[in-house]
N, C-alpha and C positions, 0 to 999 in steps of 0.2 A: 501262176504255174514255174513247176520246177525246170531246169534248162540245162538240168545233168544229163548226161548218156549214161554214167555208171549208178549202180544201187549206191545207196549213200552205207555208211560203213561207222560212224562214233553213236556213242551213248546216246539217251536221250539227255538234251540238257534238261535238268531239274538241280536244282538247292539240298541239301538236306534239309529234313522239316522235323527237326528231334522232337519236336513237342506233340505230333499226332499220333493216334494209336488206328488203326485200320484196322477192319474185320474182311473180308474174303473169303466168300462164298464161293463153293466151284475150284477150289484149290488145286483140285488135282484133274478139271478136264483141260482140253485142249488150251485154252485163250489163257486157265489159269494161274498153271507150269509156267507159260513163259512171263508172266507178270509176276511172280513170286520174286527174283534175284532184285530188278528194276524196283518194286517197294520195298523192298529189303534196306536197300541203298537210300532212299531217301525219309522214311518214317522211324518214329522211334520203337511203335510195334505194330506187327502186323501178323495179325490172329486168324489163322487158318481152319476153315468150319469147311469138313469133308465126312464123307461116310468112313472112311478108311484112311490106312497110311500113305503119305503122301512122300516118304523120303526122307533123308538126312535135314534137318531144321536149318536155315542160317541163325544167326545170334540173337538178331532182334523178331525171331517168329517162335511164335509159342501155337500149338496146336490143340481146334475143337472137337471132337468125334463128334457126329450126328444127322439127323435126315430133315429137309426142309421140312419134311410133312411132318415132324413132331416139333408142337411149339415149343413145351416146354423147355426142350434141345437149343433151339434157336433165341430162345427170350435169352437162358446162360450164354450163350455166346453174345450177344447185342452188349452184355453189361460191361462199362467201363472202355469204349471205343467211340471215338469220335467222328467215327466216318466209315459207312457201309458199302462195301464195293461189293454188286450183289451181282453174280455172275453162274451161280448157282442152279441146275435144274436140266433137263435131256437137251443136247443141242441140235435138236431134227426134229423134223416131222414124227407123230407117234397116235398111234392112236388114243383117241378125247378125254376117256379114263386115264391113260397114265397125263397127256398133259395136264390134266386138270388137278394131279397130285402134284406132281414137281414142281409147273410150271406156272399154274392157279393161286393153290393151295397155300405152294411154299413160298411164293414173292408176298402173298397178305400176312406169312407168321412172319418176314422179313421187314415188313413197313411197321407192324402194328409192335413188333420186339424192337426196335429201330426206336418210336414213339414214346414206349412205354420203361425203356433206359435211358431217353433224354439224349438220344445220339442225335449230332448236329445235322448230318445228312446224309443222303444216299446216293450213292450213285449207282444208277443203274443199268445191266446191259439189254437193251432193246434189240432190235435188230432192224434191221431194212428190207425184212420180210414183212413190218406194219404196211408196206405201203407197193407188195410186190405185183400187186396188178394194174401199176400203171403202165404202160407203152414203152416200150425199151426206147421209142423219140423222144420220149416225156421229159423235161425237167423238173425234178421233183421240189419241192418246199416243203417245210417243217407244219408251215402252217394249212397247206394242203388235205382234206380229210385222208382218213386213211383207209386201205384196200389191203387188209392183209390176204394171202395168198395161199394161208394152210392154217391147222387147228396151232399151229408153233406160234405162227402172224398175229393171231386173234391172241394167246398168251399174254406178247408182248405189248397187243392192243392196250389188253388188260391192265399192265403192269403200266404205261405210261400213265395210263388215266386213275389206277388207287395213288400213282405218286401226285398229281395235279391234287388229286382227296385230299393227301396226308399233307401237303404244305398249304391250302387252303382255310383249311379247319383245324391241322394243330401247328403250320408253324415249321413244319417237317424240311428244312428245305434238299430238293432232291434236281438233280443232274440225269436225263435218259440218252444215253450213248445208241444209238441206230447206226451199230456196228453191221458195217460189208463183211467183204468173205480175208479172216485174217488169214492169213499164211505168211512162212518166211520169204517166200517167193509166189509170184504170180502161174499157178497150174495150168492154166488155158486160157485162150483170147477173150472168152467172158471178164476173166480175174480183168482183164489190162484196164476196165470200166470197175469195175467191184473191189479192187484190193485195198486194205489196210496192213499195213507191213507189221510184221513184229515189233519194232523200235518206234512206228507211228503208233501203234496201239499203247506204250507205254505213255507215252508224250500226252496223247488220249487222257490214260486214268487218272493218270499226276494230275494233268492240268484240273480233271474235273476235278478232281479231291482238294487241291487247294487252293485255287481261284474265289475272288472276290465274286458268287454270285449277285447279279445285280434282279431284283427282284423275289429271287427266290427260290424259282421251279424253270429250269432250260432244258432245250432238246435240240441235239446235235447229231449233226452225222457224222460217222467215225468211219473215214474214208482219206487214203493216201491221197498225193496230189494228182491223181490223175485227168489229165488233157479230155477224155470222152466218160468223164462219171456221171453219172445219172442227177446225184443230189445235189443242193445248196449247199456250200460249206459255211457259209457268213456267220449263221448263229455259232461256229465253233471261234468266233473272236471272242465272245462275252466269256467262255470260259482260258481265253488265252492259250488254244490248241493251236498249234502251227504244225499241219503234215511237213517229212521233211524227206519223206522215201515219194516216189511215184513207180507206178507201174509202167510208164512211157518208157523206162530203160529198158526193157525186157521185150521191148514187141518184135524186134527183131527178130524173135523165137518163133513169131504164130503170123507169121505176114503172109504165109497161105488162108491165114481166116482172118475178115475183117467184120464181119457183120455178126450180131450178136445170137446167140441159138435159139434165143427163145422171140415169140412178137411180147414180151413182158417182162418186166425189170427182174421181180423173182426166181427167174429161169425156171428149172425143173422143178420146184418145188411149186410153178403154178399150171402141172400138168394135173389132170384129173384124177389120172391114177398113182399120182404119187403118194406113195404112204413114209417115206426116211431111209436112208440109206447111204445118200453121196456127202451127205455133208464130214 
């Protein structure tokens, strides 16, 4: 556990990797925007797949406009890259029809495009919501059965299963990142358990792209070094992910509330009437 009392401020520790070409889907999303500069500082090329403009490009960036539901556009974007970081799709609960297109069909297009283009590895942005219906007093490991809390969580279960298939059948390397709540700082007491700092998110993705992957397939919880986290982080050792930030540094802001707000790890996502909107 981290013993620091203040948030860290150093850049993610990664050495330039001039030979790796990366495709980043969801480049205009919350996490995609924060990852652009750290990835551009490390890799030879970062191709941004987005439905629209993403602002000024870094020197190593190039833009590919398209939608994840368009198989041809996705296949074209996959050509000539080594690793795909798949963040794209709606990042919250929605109707099943919307989840089906953005999160299920789109994810299939990414994996199939990767296979056909000879991509070496897909880093898949899964979510802690694949296990959101474990109790808040439960310590969850990647080997335990999934318990998704929403259609969104179900779509992430699908993506993990698809990744397993594409590795077992076609040898495509896959790292699934069960990402916690990625924010600049914890915004409430619940996030003292689930927080992934922006800088740790860059460390996580850089590690997933560059690691030597024993076995070719891995599932890792993406969370900072929070003392009260729900999830087993030892699988992160396999990909060399060492979080350097901790929500404990912010605990003094939430001293009036120590109990988790829900019976379940998925928080509001587990509510029977939750339809999205807090993410």
